ROLODO-870333 format. One record per residue: residue in one letter; x, y, z of N, C-alpha, C in turn; residue number from 0. Coordinates in steps of 0.05 Angstrom, whole numbers. Layout:
REM residues N
REC   residu     n_xx     n_yy     n_zz    ca_xx    ca_yy    ca_zz     c_xx     c_yy     c_zz   num
REC        A        X        Y        Z        X        Y        Z        X        Y        Z   NUM
...
END
This chain:
REM residues 82
REC   residu     n_xx     n_yy     n_zz    ca_xx    ca_yy    ca_zz     c_xx     c_yy     c_zz   num
REC        M     2308     2209     1788     2296     2183     1792     2319     2163     1798     0
REC        K     2316     2148     1819     2336     2129     1826     2335     2106     1806     1
REC        I     2358     2093     1803     2360     2071     1784     2340     2049     1791     2
REC        E     2336     2045     1817     2317     2024     1826     2289     2031     1817     3
REC        N     2281     2057     1818     2255     2065     1810     2251     2061     1780     4
REC        L     2272     2069     1765     2271     2066     1736     2268     2036     1729     5
REC        F     2283     2019     1742     2281     1990     1738     2253     1980     1744     6
REC        L     2242     1989     1767     2216     1981     1775     2195     1989     1755     7
REC        I     2196     2014     1746     2176     2024     1727     2177     2008     1701     8
REC        N     2201     2003     1691     2204     1988     1666     2196     1959     1670     9
REC        F     2202     1947     1693     2193     1920     1699     2163     1918     1699    10
REC        L     2150     1937     1713     2121     1936     1715     2108     1940     1688    11
REC        K     2119     1958     1672     2108     1962     1645     2110     1937     1628    12
REC        K     2132     1923     1630     2136     1898     1615     2117     1876     1625    13
REC        V     2114     1873     1651     2097     1853     1662     2068     1858     1655    14
REC        F     2059     1883     1659     2031     1889     1654     2024     1891     1624    15
REC        S     2043     1894     1607     2037     1895     1578     2026     1868     1569    16
REC        D     2035     1847     1582     2026     1820     1576     2000     1813     1590    17
REC        L     1994     1825     1613     1972     1818     1630     1947     1836     1628    18
REC        K     1948     1856     1611     1926     1875     1609     1920     1888     1636    19
REC        M     1936     1908     1643     1933     1921     1668     1907     1936     1670    20
REC        T     1897     1940     1694     1873     1955     1698     1878     1985     1691    21
REC        D     1856     1999     1687     1859     2028     1681     1872     2043     1704    22
REC        K     1864     2035     1728     1876     2049     1751     1906     2044     1754    23
REC        C     1914     2019     1749     1943     2013     1749     1958     2029     1728    24
REC        Y     1946     2031     1705     1958     2045     1683     1961     2075     1690    25
REC        R     1940     2087     1701     1941     2115     1709     1962     2120     1730    26
REC        L     1963     2102     1751     1982     2105     1772     2011     2102     1761    27
REC        L     2015     2083     1744     2042     2078     1732     2050     2102     1715    28
REC        K     2031     2113     1700     2037     2137     1683     2044     2161     1701    29
REC        D     2029     2165     1722     2035     2187     1741     2062     2183     1755    30
REC        L     2067     2159     1763     2093     2153     1776     2116     2158     1757    31
REC        K     2113     2150     1732     2134     2155     1712     2139     2185     1709    32
REC        E     2117     2200     1708     2119     2229     1704     2133     2242     1728    33
REC        I     2125     2236     1753     2137     2248     1777     2166     2239     1779    34
REC        S     2172     2214     1774     2200     2204     1775     2217     2218     1754    35
REC        G     2205     2224     1731     2220     2239     1710     2227     2267     1719    36
REC        F     2208     2281     1733     2214     2307     1744     2238     2307     1763    37
REC        I     2238     2286     1780     2260     2284     1800     2286     2278     1785    38
REC        Y     2285     2259     1767     2310     2250     1753     2322     2273     1737    39
REC        E     2304     2289     1724     2314     2311     1708     2318     2337     1724    40
REC        A     2316     2335     1750     2320     2358     1768     2302     2382     1760    41
REC        Q     2277     2377     1755     2258     2398     1747     2244     2409     1772    42
REC        Y     2260     2419     1790     2250     2432     1814     2269     2454     1821    43
REC        E     2259     2474     1835     2276     2497     1841     2284     2499     1870    44
REC        T     2268     2488     1888     2273     2490     1916     2273     2463     1929    45
REC        F     2283     2462     1953     2282     2437     1969     2254     2429     1975    46
REC        D     2236     2449     1980     2208     2443     1985     2195     2429     1962    47
REC        Q     2201     2438     1937     2190     2426     1914     2199     2397     1911    48
REC        L     2225     2393     1916     2237     2366     1915     2224     2348     1935    49
REC        E     2220     2358     1959     2208     2343     1981     2179     2334     1973    50
REC        K     2164     2353     1961     2137     2346     1953     2137     2325     1931    51
REC        L     2155     2328     1912     2158     2308     1890     2165     2280     1902    52
REC        L     2183     2279     1921     2191     2254     1933     2168     2241     1948    53
REC        K     2153     2258     1962     2130     2247     1977     2108     2237     1958    54
REC        M     2104     2251     1936     2084     2243     1916     2093     2217     1903    55
REC        E     2119     2215     1897     2130     2190     1885     2126     2166     1904    56
REC        S     2132     2170     1929     2128     2149     1949     2099     2141     1952    57
REC        K     2081     2161     1952     2052     2155     1954     2043     2140     1930    58
REC        L     2052     2148     1906     2043     2134     1882     2054     2105     1881    59
REC        M     2078     2101     1891     2089     2073     1892     2072     2056     1911    60
REC        M     2064     2067     1934     2047     2051     1952     2020     2046     1940    61
REC        L     2008     2066     1928     1981     2062     1916     1983     2042     1893    62
REC        L     2004     2043     1877     2007     2024     1855     2010     1996     1866    63
REC        G     2026     1993     1887     2030     1966     1899     2004     1955     1909    64
REC        L     1988     1972     1922     1961     1963     1932     1943     1956     1910    65
REC        E     1943     1971     1888     1926     1966     1865     1934     1941     1851    66
REC        I     1960     1936     1849     1970     1911     1837     1961     1887     1854    67
REC        K     1964     1890     1880     1955     1868     1898     1925     1863     1894    68
REC        K     1909     1884     1893     1880     1881     1889     1874     1867     1862    69
REC        D     1889     1876     1842     1885     1864     1815     1892     1835     1815    70
REC        I     1914     1827     1827     1922     1799     1828     1902     1782     1843    71
REC        E     1892     1793     1866     1873     1778     1882     1847     1773     1868    72
REC        T     1839     1790     1850     1813     1787     1836     1815     1771     1811    73
REC        R     1839     1765     1802     1843     1749     1777     1836     1720     1783    74
REC        N     1830     1706     1762     1825     1677     1764     1851     1663     1771    75
REC        P     1851     1648     1793     1876     1634     1802     1888     1617     1781    76
REC        R     1872     1603     1764     1883     1587     1743     1899     1603     1723    77
REC        Y     1889     1628     1718     1903     1645     1699     1930     1652     1709    78
REC        L     1933     1657     1735     1959     1664     1746     1979     1641     1746    79
REC        L     1969     1616     1746     1987     1593     1747     1997     1586     1719    80
REC        D     1983     1593     1698     1992     1586     1671     2016     1601     1662    81
END
């Protein structure tokens, strides 16, 4: 797992712990942490396995970003300003 990804995951966990993240955000974040952990700990045997893990990690990052966007857009605007 790249340092940037580890930073991002920890940042998102800290932010969402205060905001009550949606179930979907939580599941995506949990899956992303697991896949990133496999990559960081080199738990793959072939280049093909690594490639699949990297693609899955990228897909989960995009899905999480879209879900966060959706979550923010549906929140009460006053709540976001406080």
